[in-house]
C-alpha positions as CSV (number, residue, x, y, z in Angstrom):
1,M,91.3,115.5,46.6
2,K,90.2,113.4,49.5
3,E,91.2,112.9,53.1
4,R,94.1,110.4,53.6
5,R,95.1,108.7,56.8
6,V,98.9,108.4,57.4
7,G,100.7,106.9,60.3
8,I,103.5,108.9,62.0
9,R,106.2,106.6,60.7
10,E,104.9,106.9,57.1
11,L,104.5,110.7,57.5
12,K,108.2,111.0,58.5
13,S,109.3,109.0,55.4
14,T,106.9,110.7,52.9
15,L,106.6,114.2,54.3
16,S,107.5,115.9,51.0
17,Q,104.8,114.0,49.1
18,C,102.3,114.7,51.9
19,V,103.0,118.4,51.7
20,R,102.6,118.4,47.9
21,D,99.2,116.6,48.4
22,V,98.1,119.1,50.9
23,K,99.1,122.0,48.6
24,M,96.8,120.3,46.0
25,G,93.9,120.4,48.4
26,A,94.2,117.0,50.2
27,T,93.7,116.6,53.9
28,I,96.1,114.4,55.7
29,V,95.0,112.8,59.0
30,V,98.0,111.7,61.0
31,T,97.4,108.6,63.1
32,E,99.3,107.0,66.0
33,H,98.5,103.4,66.6
34,G,95.4,103.7,64.4
35,R,94.0,106.7,66.3
36,S,93.7,110.2,64.7
37,V,96.1,112.6,66.5
38,A,96.4,115.5,64.0
39,R,95.1,116.9,60.7
40,I,97.1,118.7,58.1
41,V,95.0,120.9,55.9
42,P,95.9,123.5,53.2
43,Q,96.8,126.9,54.6
44,G,94.1,129.5,54.0
45,H,91.3,127.1,53.9
46,S,89.4,128.2,57.0
47,L,86.2,126.5,57.9
48,A,84.3,129.4,56.5
49,E,86.2,129.3,53.2
50,R,85.5,125.5,53.0
51,L,81.8,126.2,53.4
52,E,82.0,128.9,50.8
53,T,82.9,126.3,48.2
54,C,79.3,124.9,48.6
55,K,77.8,128.1,47.3
56,K,79.1,127.5,43.8
57,G,77.3,124.2,43.7
58,L,74.1,125.8,45.0
59,N,74.4,128.5,42.4
60,E,74.8,126.0,39.6
61,A,71.9,124.0,41.0
62,A,69.7,127.1,41.1
63,A,70.6,128.0,37.5
64,A,69.9,124.4,36.3
65,V,66.5,124.4,38.1
66,T,65.6,127.7,36.7
67,R,66.5,126.7,33.1
68,S,64.5,123.5,33.4
69,G,61.5,125.4,34.7
70,N,61.2,123.1,37.7
71,L,60.9,125.8,40.3
72,D,59.7,123.5,43.1
73,A,63.3,122.9,44.2
74,I,64.3,126.5,44.2
75,N,62.9,127.0,47.8
76,D,65.1,124.2,49.1
77,I,68.1,125.7,47.3
78,E,67.4,129.1,48.8
79,T,67.0,127.6,52.3
80,A,70.3,125.9,51.9
81,R,71.9,129.2,50.8
82,K,70.5,131.1,53.7
83,R,71.6,128.5,56.3
84,L,75.0,128.2,54.7
85,D,75.4,132.0,54.9
86,K,74.4,131.9,58.6
87,A,76.8,129.1,59.4
88,I,79.6,130.9,57.5
89,A,78.9,134.1,59.5
90,R,78.8,132.3,62.8
91,I,82.2,130.7,62.1
92,R,83.8,133.9,60.9
93,H,82.6,135.8,64.0
94,A,83.0,132.9,66.5
95,D,84.5,133.6,69.9
96,R,88.2,132.5,69.6
97,G,88.7,132.5,73.4
98,Y,91.2,135.4,73.4
99,S,91.6,137.6,76.5
100,G,93.3,140.8,77.2
101,F,97.1,140.8,77.3
102,F,97.3,141.4,81.1
103,D,94.1,139.6,82.0
104,P,94.9,136.7,84.4
105,V,93.3,133.7,82.7
106,K,93.6,130.2,84.0
107,V,91.9,127.5,82.0
108,D,91.5,124.0,83.2
109,E,93.5,121.7,80.9
110,A,90.6,119.2,80.7
111,A,88.3,122.0,79.6
112,L,90.8,123.2,77.0
113,A,91.2,119.6,75.7
114,R,87.4,119.4,75.4
115,V,87.2,122.6,73.3
116,Y,90.1,121.3,71.2
117,E,88.4,118.0,70.5
118,F,85.1,119.7,69.8
119,D,86.8,122.0,67.3
120,L,88.3,119.0,65.5
121,G,84.9,117.5,65.4
122,L,83.6,120.7,63.9
123,V,86.2,120.5,61.2
124,G,84.9,117.0,60.4
125,S,81.3,118.3,60.3
126,V,82.3,121.0,57.8
127,E,84.1,118.5,55.7
128,E,80.8,116.4,55.6
129,V,78.9,119.5,54.3
130,V,81.5,120.1,51.6
131,A,81.5,116.4,50.6
132,T,77.7,116.3,50.2
133,G,76.7,115.8,46.6
134,G,73.7,117.3,44.9
135,D,71.1,116.3,47.4
136,V,69.9,119.7,48.7
137,K,67.9,118.2,51.6
138,A,70.9,116.3,52.8
139,L,73.0,119.5,52.5
140,I,70.4,121.4,54.6
141,A,70.5,118.7,57.3
142,K,74.3,118.7,57.5
143,I,74.4,122.6,57.6
144,D,71.9,122.4,60.4
145,A,74.2,119.9,62.2
146,V,77.1,122.4,61.9
147,D,74.9,125.1,63.3
148,V,74.0,123.0,66.3
149,R,77.7,122.2,66.9
150,L,78.4,125.9,66.8
151,S,75.8,126.5,69.4
152,D,77.3,123.7,71.5
153,R,80.7,125.3,71.1
154,E,79.4,128.6,72.3
155,A,78.0,126.9,75.4
156,I,81.3,125.1,76.1
157,L,83.2,128.4,75.9
158,A,80.7,130.2,78.0
159,G,81.2,127.6,80.7
160,I,85.0,128.2,80.7
161,K,84.9,132.0,81.1
């Protein structure tokens, strides 16, 4: 299913249908006066799990290329697999910003809002990777963009500590 934009008023009146859609895999973008304010995604679909769905397509592409005997494309497919695995590992082991229970931590609200906005943008970048069709070179470029965003996120979090 695709992403669907829903205003707050519409969400209130169609909440049950929206939840059913999300259960079926849709993403609901909640808007207020035309601006995105929230995103409702299926539970359990972490960014890493969303990227994992791309592996199936790459495996099928590799099998098709191998059967056809056109092994020139196999290098691009393997490059995409390796970069995808790297991005998945970086997301799974990313700094979540947790601190010790008794550690006094005071984070500037503006900095926290920046991280929040950045993470929402990262979700969008991952969705772009997942939505990429069979163009392996385009997939590699989008995976690289996610990797750059992860590096930028680490730099932002390093500046907060």
